[in-house]
N, C-alpha and C positions, 0 to 999 in steps of 0.2 A: 208720683207725688203720694200719694195715699200712704203708702207701704214707708217707705221714707222718713213720711212724720210722727210715724205711730213711733218708726224705731228713732228718734232724732227727741221727741218729745216724750215726754214718759208721764205716765200716769203716778198723783201720789196720795197713792191708797188704794181702799179697797174699794155699783149695778144696776142692774134693775132694782127699780124701785122696792120695797116688801108689799106685794100685794096686801089690800082691801081684806079685807077678816071676809073670805066666804064661807058660807057657814054649810060645808056638803057632808056628808056622811057616807062610807062606804058597807056596802051590806059586812063586811066584816065585826061592823062596831056595833050588831045588833045580837053578839058573842061577850061573855066575859073575858076583860085580860086575863082571866087565870083562867079561863081554859075546860074551865067545870063546863056542867051544862047546868046549872044551879044549885043552893044550896048546900054545897060540897061534894053532889056528886058527877063521876065521869058524865062525859057527855058524849048522846051512844053516836056511832060512829051510825055512815050511811057509802051504799056504793061510788065514788065519784066526788066527794064531798072530803072535803080537806078536813084534815084534825089539829091539832096543834100539841107542840114538845115544848117544853122547856117555855113556856109563854110567844113559840112562834108558829108560822102556817105551816103544816107539812102535807105533802097530796096526798089522796085519799090509796087504801092499798088499792094494787092493781094498775095504777096514775101512773104514766110518764112524767117525770119533771118539769123536762121542757114544754107539754102539753099544760103541766099545769103552767105554769108560767107564764103562759100566753094566755090565758085563759083570764089570770088573775091584772097581766097586761089590761088586757079587752076589758075584761067588770073593769079598772080602776078609771079608764078613756070612756066610756058611758057615761059612767059617774059627771066628768068633772065635765065634759060639753052640756049631759044634760038636764045635770042641776045647777049648773049661775044661772039666778034667776034673772031677769029678761032684760029687766032694769040697772045691770052692775056695773056697764059703760055707763061713763058720762055720771058718775058717782062727784068724782073733784072738781072744786069750781076756780077756774085759775085766777079769777081774782079775788080767792080769801086770801087773810094773811093767816100766816101760823106759827103758833111760841116753840117755840124754843124751854121756856119761862114764865111762871104764872104773872102778869102785868094785866097793872088794872089802870086801863085810862083818865079813871076818874083822882086816881093820886096824879096825877102827869101835871103844872101849871106852865108846863113851857118844854116849847118847841121850836127844837135847832133841823138846819139840813143842809145838807152839800147840795153843790146847782148842778154837778155836768154829771147826768146818770143815776140823779136824784129825782131833783125838780125836772131839768132839760133832759129827755129820752132823745137819742140820734137813729136815724135811718140807719142799714148797713152800708148804703152810698157813702156816708163820711168813711168807712174804713175803708172801701173803696179809691179814697181820693189819697188818705193817709198813706197804703200800701203804693199806692202807685204815686206816689212824694217822694216816700222812700226810695224807692224802688232806682227813680231814675236818679235822686243823688252820691247812693251809689254808685249808680255807671259816671254822671257824670266830673263827681269831686273827688272819689273815692279811686274810678278808672276799675273798676267792676266791667267786667266783658259787656258786650252789649248785647248779648243773647239773652241775657237778665230782659231786658224790655219783652220778649216774648213771654212773658209770664205775667197773669193777672192775679188779680186778689178774687178768692174764694168764698164766698157767704156760707157759715158753716164747716168749714174743714178744721177750727181748733177748735175749743173748748176750754174756759178760766181754770185753774187748776192746776196744769199741767208743770213739768221741770223740766228746762235745759240744762242736761252736760253739759258746763262748760269743761273743768278738765278730769272728762274718765272718774267721778266719785267725789274727790273735792269737795266742790266748787257747783249747787244746784243753781238754780236761777228758781222762782216759782213766780209763773208770769197768772194774776188774782187779780189785773181789772181788767176790764173792759178795753178799755183804750188799746191792750197788750196782745187783740186775739189777731188784728194785721202784722204786728212785728211775728206772732208766729208763725205766722202762714207763707211771710218774708224769710225769716229762714228756712225754712222746709223750702219755701221757692229756691232760696241759694242752696244749699248746700247739693236738692237737686239736681241741677246746672252743675255743680262740681264734681256730683260723683257722676253725671254722662256721658258726660265730655275729658272721664280721667284727669280733670285737677288737682295736685294736691292743694289744701287748706292747713291752717292754723286753728282749731274752732275755736282758742280765746280773740283771736283777733278780727274773724271775721262776727264775735257776736257784739265785741264793742264796736264792730264798723256800724253793723245796723242797727244798734241800742243808738247809737248817735246821730245817723242817719234819724232814724224814729224821733229821737227827743227835737232834733234841726223845726222839725214838720210844728209841734206843737210849742217850743221854744220861741221861735223869728215868729210868731204869730199866722201864722200860713193859715193852718188849720181854721180857726178866728173866722180870718176873713171871708172864709167858703161858709160857713156859718150866716152868718151879718148879711150876704150878699143874698142869701135865695134860704133864710128859718123857714118856710112855710114846708121845701125839700127838706130838709135833715132832720128839722124838731118835731116828733109824735108829743099823740095824743096835749097840747098845749091847753088849748080849751078847758082840759079836768083841774091844772092846777090854782089856778083860780076858786074854783071850789073848793076843795080842801082849803085853800089858804081864811080864803072869809070865814068858811063854816067856823073855823079855826079861834076867832077874831071875836065873831062873833059871841063863840062861848068865851069869853075875857080870856083865851090862853094867851101868853105872850109867846113872841117867833123871834126867829134870830136864825142866819144866811149866814155858813162860813164856809169859803170856798176856796181855789188855787187863785178862781182865775180870773180874770183884769176884769173891773171896775166896766169900764166900757162892752166889752164884752157879754155880760152878766146883763149889764143898762137894758142893753140891745131887747137881748133873750126876754128875758123879764117883761119888759113892757107890751112884746109879741104874744106875751101865754095870759100876761097881769092884766095889762094896760100901766099908762104910762104914768101913774098912782102907785106903780106897787109899792112903793117905800116906808107908804102908808101903811102897810101890813103890817113892818117889821120895828120889831123895836130896834136891832142890830144886825148893822150891815158888815164883814167882816171881809175883803177880796185878796188876793194873793196871802195865801195865809200861810203858806211851802209848810202843809202837811205832809208828813206827820210830823215837822219837826214843831209847830205851830204846842203840842201838847207836850210836848219833852223837853223844850230846850227855853231858858228863863231869859236869852240874852236880848231877843229881839222886841224893844216896845212899839205900840202903836204907832202908827202914825193917821192922822188925819183927812179925808181928801177932802176939796171943797164939790160943790154942785157939777161943775163940766170933769169932774175926777185931777184935777191937780194938785199936787201935795200941797197939806199947808205944815210949820216949822213947830208950830207951840206944843209942849207939853198935855200931855192927853189923863187928868186927874182920873175924868170921868167919859163913862160908854152913854153916849143922848139918843136916843130914841130919832128916831130917819136922817141920822148922819154914817158917813159912810166912814169904815175905816179901813188900812192896809196892816199886814204884818201880823205885829203881838204875836203872845202863849197865851199858854193857858191859863195859866196862875194867874196874871194879869187883870186876866177877864173873868175867871171865880172872883179875885180879890175886888172888884169895881163892880161887877151885879150881882153877886152873895147866892147863884144859880149851882146850888150843890146839888149833889146825890140823885135820889131815886124820885124828886120833881121833874128829873131835863130826862126828856127823847130826845132823841139825837138817832139822825138816818142818814145814809149812806151806802152809797153803794163796794166801796173797798173797805172787807173787814180789816186789813192790820191799817193802813193809811185812816181811815174815819172812823173805826170801831174800839179796835182792840183796847189798846191806850186810858179810854175811855171808862169801858166795862171793867178794865182791871185795874186798873188806878184810882179811877177816882169816882164811881160807883157812879154814874148817869145810866139810864135804862135806854140802850138803845134796839134802833132797827135798822136789817140791811136791805139795801134793795134789788131783787135778783132779777130783773126781764129776763133771763129767761125759762125759770121757773112755769110761765105761761103756756112755753109751747111742749115742756117737759107734760107739765098735765094733759095739756090735751092729749099729749100721745099713748098716755097710764090709759087715757076714756076708749078709745078703742079698743073696739074688741081682737082685733087683731091677739095683742100687746095681754092685756086678762088671758084670755083662751091661750097662750102663748103661757105666760107667766106661771098660770094653775098648774097648768098642765107639766113641766115641768119642776116644779111643787112638788108633784104627782110623783111623776116617777122619782125622782129622787128619793123618795122612802119608798120607794119598791127596788131602790137597788143598795139600797141599806137594809130593809126585811131579810132578802130575799137572799144574803149573799152567800149564805149557809151552804147552801146549795155547788156543790163544786166538781160534780163530776162533768164528761165534754163537755156535754150539748148544755149543761144549765151553763156555763164558762158562757161558751158562746152566747147565748140568749144577754146575758147579762153585757158583753161585749159590746150587744147590735143596742142598748137598752144605754150606755154609757156614748157613745156614739152619737144616738138622736139627743142624751140629752146633753152634749156638745155646743151640736146643732144648731138646739134653742136657746140655751143661753149665748150664742154671738145673732141666733136673730135678733132677739129682745137686746142684746145691748147692741146692735145698728139700726133699729127703730131709729134710738137720738144721734147716734154720729159713727156713723162708716168707721172712723177710724178710732175714734177714741171713747164709745160711745156714751152714760150718761155725767153733765153735771157732780153728780149727787151720790149714785153706784161703778161702783167696781161690780160686777156681779152679785155678789151677798154683803158686801161691804157695802158701809159710805168712800168718799173719796175723802180724799186731803183739802179739799174745797167745803166738799163737808160735812167732816170732822171741825175746821176751823169757824163756819158760819154757825155750829150748836154751840162753838164757848164765846165767842161776840159778838151773837145778838139775841134780844129778847121775843123776839118776833121776827119774821124777814113776808117778805111781798114781790110781787112782778113787778107794781109800781105803787107810787106812792095815790095815784089817785084810787087804788084798793077801800084805803081810810074810809072815801065815803059811806062805804056799806054796815059801818058798825057807827053801834050810836057811840059819844064822845067818852060813857061812861063805863064804855063794855070791858069786861075783864078777858082775855085771854088765858086759857089753862088748856097747858102740852098735855097732850095724850100720852098711852105709859107704852111705851114698844119692850117687845121684846128681848129681852139677852136669850143669849144659844142656850144654855140648862132650863130657860122657861119656857119657849117655844110652844113644849108637847101641849101646855097648857091653853094654848092659842085657838083661835079656832079654825084662820086657813092650813091647821096641823092636824084637823083632823079624820082627814084622807089619809093624808102622806107618814100620820106618823103614830095615827091610833090604837095601836097594841099598847104602848106607852105613855099614854095616856089616866091619869089619875083622874078619879071621879067618872068614871066614862059609862058609866049609867043613868049619872045627873046629866052627858050630853047626850046624845043616845038619840034626842029626837031632837036636838037644835038641826034647825035648813033653813 
């Protein structure tokens, strides 16, 4: 099923996260990039010591290139494994907030939140229930083969940002939200069953049937009933939500909630996490908002709900603190509240439905909640990942610089290096997910999800509780990351491309 899933669900972009700058210097860095011996004098050649031709290393006279290449290989490997600082692992904090744009919380007066997977984080058990229920709907209502009942949900099988090829090119479905994980797994399971049993199928019909089955789980309220029945089992980190909200209110910040979930469900969840008076913390609560249409469609007016969640019929001319509203649209919201521009910071987990329009069209600041970030950072912090990726970078530099040797023995050495490099690339990818790798990178390129994350969010974090680690006036500054033509200037490239590094003499002692 893993192989099939990888074929049916495609990555939308380009891998292993770029290694934190590790300052390592190689022995060849101790000579000038110009190849001279200093003050414009030719370097003295010694037996068995390589020289340079045209800025490239060459073996000493009498030494065969194969021996020279392997000597450079082992020299580089020793440097990589010996010179990594002892505390280089665990440098990334899973509870940190990361910035795509500069943003000062001191300028933010109003905080907005989505509910599902923003304020309320759910356990993997919920995905298993969604998968099982939708699978049973396919069997019982859509008359799919009963053999599908043997398939169970596999946590960690799929990742966000995958695309499903509905019609071999013209129509690609993007899976960008966390609720799509069980849908992708069910798609792969059904395809696996059909192919294994030689059953011909139309992939357009298959996609529609599975989408309808998944939608029924949400629309008919089945999922809400599971969560309401056992919140301790389904809702994670609930106790931290009160601390975040209460802290913001104590610093005179205004809060609002815009969610697609119904009031009764949100009310029970918020009482569980925050307490029975949770509504006192919010200036505005909007339920069943129908995002993303809420941000683009002007036609739906707001409707007020009473304390029991029943609809009221009066026309809405103002949005009152402590009241509950249903539907509506952002344009009326802006007109009635005056909450515009960069003084508003809105948090959500869906890059399109929650954040895109707010940033691109309305100038709000946006924060993305990416629960996967915590797991990925813990993997990046492991010694296995750090050493593997550093050696991969060094080996790539060796391949690039030693490809000038084209005799038969040298070509064989280079082929062995290329094979090893590919094995390391696969290893680092599989540390995140054996089928699809990291949610953020595909080898050296950012994924489609990662590019959208950068485009639509000012800051991103694993959970809303990460705000507790920062002062309410803290300013986030994005770090400069290298473009390909800038890479030789960066510290983690010193031992992989040092002969092309400008200002080498100034950098030679950095370690």
